[in-house]
N, C-alpha and C positions, 0 to 999 in steps of 0.2 A: 967617293969622299963622304957622302951623306951616311952611308952605311958603316963606314969605318969609324966615323965620329960617334954614331950611336952605339956601336959595339963597345966603345971605350967608355960609355957613360956609366958612372957610378953614383948612386944615391947614397950619401953618407949618413944622413939622418932619416928623413922621410919627406914625402910630398904631403902636406897637410891640406885636407879638403873639407869644406864645411858650407852651409849647415843643413840643407834640406833633404828629406826623404818623403816620397810619395809612393803610393801603390797606384800604378797606372793601368787603366783599362783602355786598350786601343781598339777602336771600332773602324774597320776599313770598308768604305762605301764605294760602290761603282759609280754613284751619281748622287749629288747632294740634292738635286731636284726631285729624283725619284724617291729618296728618303722623306723629303718634306711632303711629297704627294701622299706617301703612305701614312705619315703621321696625321695629315688632315683627314684622310679616309677613315682611320681608326677613331679619330676624335669625333667625327660625324656619327659614327656608329656607337658611341658611347665608351670606346676604349677597346683593348684587346692586345694581342701579341703580334709583333712583326718578327717572323722567323727567317732563318737563313741568312742572318748578318754575321760575318766572321768577326769574332772578338778574341782578344788575347790579353791576359792579365800578367804584368810583369813588374819587377822592381823598377822604381822610378825616382824622380827627383834629380836635379842637376848634380848635387854633391855626390849622391850615391852612384849616379851614372858615370861621372868623371872618375871617381875613385875606382870603380869596376873596370873602366877602360884602361886606366893607368896600371892596374894589377895585371890585366891581360897583356899589356905591353911590358910586363916583367919589372915593374917599379915597386919600390917599397912605399907604402901609403898608410897615413893616419886619417880616418874618417871621423869627423865629429857630426853628429846628427841628433834627431829626436824621434822617438817611436813609442808606442804602447807595447805591451808584452808580446802580442801577436806579431806586430811589425818588427820588433827587435829580433824575434826568432826567425823571421823571413830574411832579415839582413844577415844574421849570423850563418844561416844555411847557404845563402848566396855566396858569401865570401869564404866559406869554410874550405873551398878548393885551393885557396892561396897560402893556407898555413899561417906561419908568423910573419909573412911578407906584409900582411894587412893588419893593422891595429884598429879596433872599433871602440869608439867612445860614444855610447848611445845614452843620451839623457832620457829620463822617463817623461812621457808626455803623449800628445796626440799627433801622430804623423798626418800628412796630407793624402788626399785621394784626388786623382785626376782621371777624367774621361777625355780621351783624345780621338777626334773624329779626322780620319784621313780620306780625302776624296779628290777627284780631278777638278781643277779650276783653271779655265782658259787652256794654256798649253802645258800645264804641270800639275803635279800632285801637291796638295797642301795639307797641313794639320792644323786643326783648331781645338784648343783645349779648354775644358771647363774643369775648374779645380775648387776644391775645399782645402784651404791652406793649413788648417790645424795649428799646432804649436810652432810650425816653421815661422809663423807670423811674429813671434816674439823671442827669437833666439839671439840673446845678447851676450856680453862678456861674462856674465855670471855662470854661463854653461861651460866655461873653460878657465876657471879661476884657481883650480887647485895647484899645488906645487908640482905634481906630475905633468899637468898641462903646460905649465910654464917652462919645464925642461923640454917637452916635446916641441914647443914653439921656438925656443932658443936654439935647438939643434936642427931645425927644419931646413931643408934645401929650398923649399918653395912653400908659400901659403896661398891657397886659392879660395877666395870668397866668390861664391856663385849664387845665382838667384837672389840678388840683393832686392829685387823688386817685391818679392813675397814677404820679406823680412822688415818689419817696422823698425827694428833695432840694427839693421844692416850696416849703417855707418859707424855706429858705436862698436859693433863687432869687428869691422875691418880695421878701425883705428887701434883697438885693443890688441888684436891678432898681429897686425903689422909692426906695431911698436915693440911687441913682445918677441919679435923674430927679426932682429936687426941684420942678421947675416943671410936671410932668406930672400928669394925673388917674391915679389908681391903682385898678385894677379887678381883682377876682378872681371867677372862676366855677370852683368846685372840681370839677364833675362828681359822679359817684356816690361819696359818701363813706361808704357803708354799713359798710365793713370798717375804716374809719379815722375814725369820727365823733368820738371823744374826742380824737384827735390833731389833727383839724381845728379843733375847738373851742379847743384850746390854741394852735394857730397863729393863730387870729383874735385871741385876747387878746394874743399877742405882736406881731402885725402891725397891730392896730387903729389905732394912732396914725399910721401911714403908709399906711393903706388908706382910700380914699374911698368906694368902692362894692363891694358884695357882690351877685352875681347868682346866684339859685338857682331850681330848680323844685320842684314839690311833694314829690317823692321826697327830694331834698336837704334841703328844709325840715323834713321829719318827722324825719330822722336827726339834723340839727343841733339841732332843738328837744329831742329826746330827750337828747342829750349835754349840753345846757344845763339839763336839768331842768325844761323848761317844759311846761305842760299845754295845748299847742296841737298838734294832729295833723290833717292834712288827710285822710289815707287816700285812699279812692276817691270818697266821697260827701261833697262840701263845697260850700259857697256862698260868694258874695262876702264876706259878713261874716267868714267863717272865714279866707279868704285875707287880708283886711285885719288881722285880729287877730294872725295868725301873723307878718305882716311887722312889725307894731309891736313885738311881744314880742321878736323876734330882734334887730331893730335897737336896741332899748332894752338888751338884755342884752349885746350885743358892742360897742355904741357905734359902729357902722358903718352908714352909709345902705344899706338893703337893698332890692333889687328882686326880687320874687317872681313868676315867670311860670308860669302854670298853663293847663290846657286850657280853663278857663272865662273866664280874664282875667288881668290882671297887676296887682300892687300895688307901690307905693313907700312907704317910711316912713323917717323919720329917728329913730324912737323916740318921737316926740310926735305929729307929724302923719302922715296917711296918705291915699293917693289909690288908687283902683281904677278900672280901665277894662276893660270886657267885651271878650272875644275876638271877633273877626270870624268868624262862622259860615261855614265852607266844607266841602266834602266832602274829607277828607284823602286824598291820594294819595302823599305822601312824608312820612315822620316823622323818619327819621335826619337830623339836622342842622338841625332847625327852631329849637332853642334857640341855635345858633351864629349864625344870621341874626338872631334876637331880640337877641342880645348886641351884634352889630355895629351895628344900628340904635340900640340903647340908649345905647352910648358916643358915637355921633355926636350923639344928642339932647342929652347932657350938654355936649359941646363947643360945640354950637350954641346953648346957653342956653335950650333948651326948658323950660317949666315941667313938673312931674311929669305932669299929665294930658296934655299935648301929647307928651311924650316916650313915655309908655306907649302912646298911640294910634299914634304913628309906628312903634314897635317891633312892636306887634300887627299893624299893617297890612303891614309888611315880611315878617313870619313867616307871615302868612296866604297871601300871594302865593306863598311858597315851598311851603307845605304843599299848596296845591291843584293844583300842577303835579307830574307824575311824572318830570320831566327831572332833578331834583336841582340846578337852576340857581337861585341867589338872584336876586331882582329887581333891576332897575336903578332909579335914583332917579325917573325920569319915571313909571314904573308905580306906585310908591308914591304919588307925588303924585296920580295919577288916582284911586286908591281913597280917599285922604284927602279929596279934593274931593267924592266921591260920599257919604261917610258923615257929613261934618261938617254 
């Protein structure tokens, strides 16, 4: 049933994604403690090089990653972002394989740069990112105010505002984009709101009437729950019932359908009903960007009319395929179908 619905999916306009682009350098460590020891040793000796650390430079930013994952899943996409000449050339090269299926709207400016450290912590691998946000910090409605942009929004099937936390104009951007696309599904994934959690809470109250779906992970869940005054915290040791309870309480408090994706599984709630689907267990080889792949599959599930269980299963399957590969490439739809057929 899931596969049949997805095969019948047709994007009439496009899925519009905005606004951030980063160049990501991923540094994979065997041990955080070993790395800190090496840094201390080099500092004592006056500096020097630490060699033999695997690094990978890739295109990044939540908007660019979501748009790329959607294109890999054979969707028509319009990406709004900001980059300098070199960054714009990188984006065009990355998306050139998709032809006219992807429309790029790249404003001139300074894109962000992120260094992501991936290392074991307790019983899992985690990623910690250090970022220079660049002009992603002030991407407002002025970046999409032309008549052509207004037509794109009016014809959109969905509009996705991601990485609200890095954009000081994120609320204004979401309000402009959502009001300009009355027929589209409206989706927000805020990214790490730890330093702006009260502001994000207030933004949700302001945008709630024009927002259809909120997508958050466990970290974002805890910070938003704190700002809302809710006694639901996931922390690091949580169970499915905890995830379900958190999703219900947040959706009820903000009156926005909430999707909560975590390392043990994903939950959906409209504030009354709730659904949970366990994660597909794999050995993780790539962490940075997994949430973006999840979001891409999630919005496609909504557009395709999947029920909550089907949609969470589809998003979990897509992200599991991404996580288990070290290439950083999101899956194509046929591969997601294969894993769904195996687990159903």
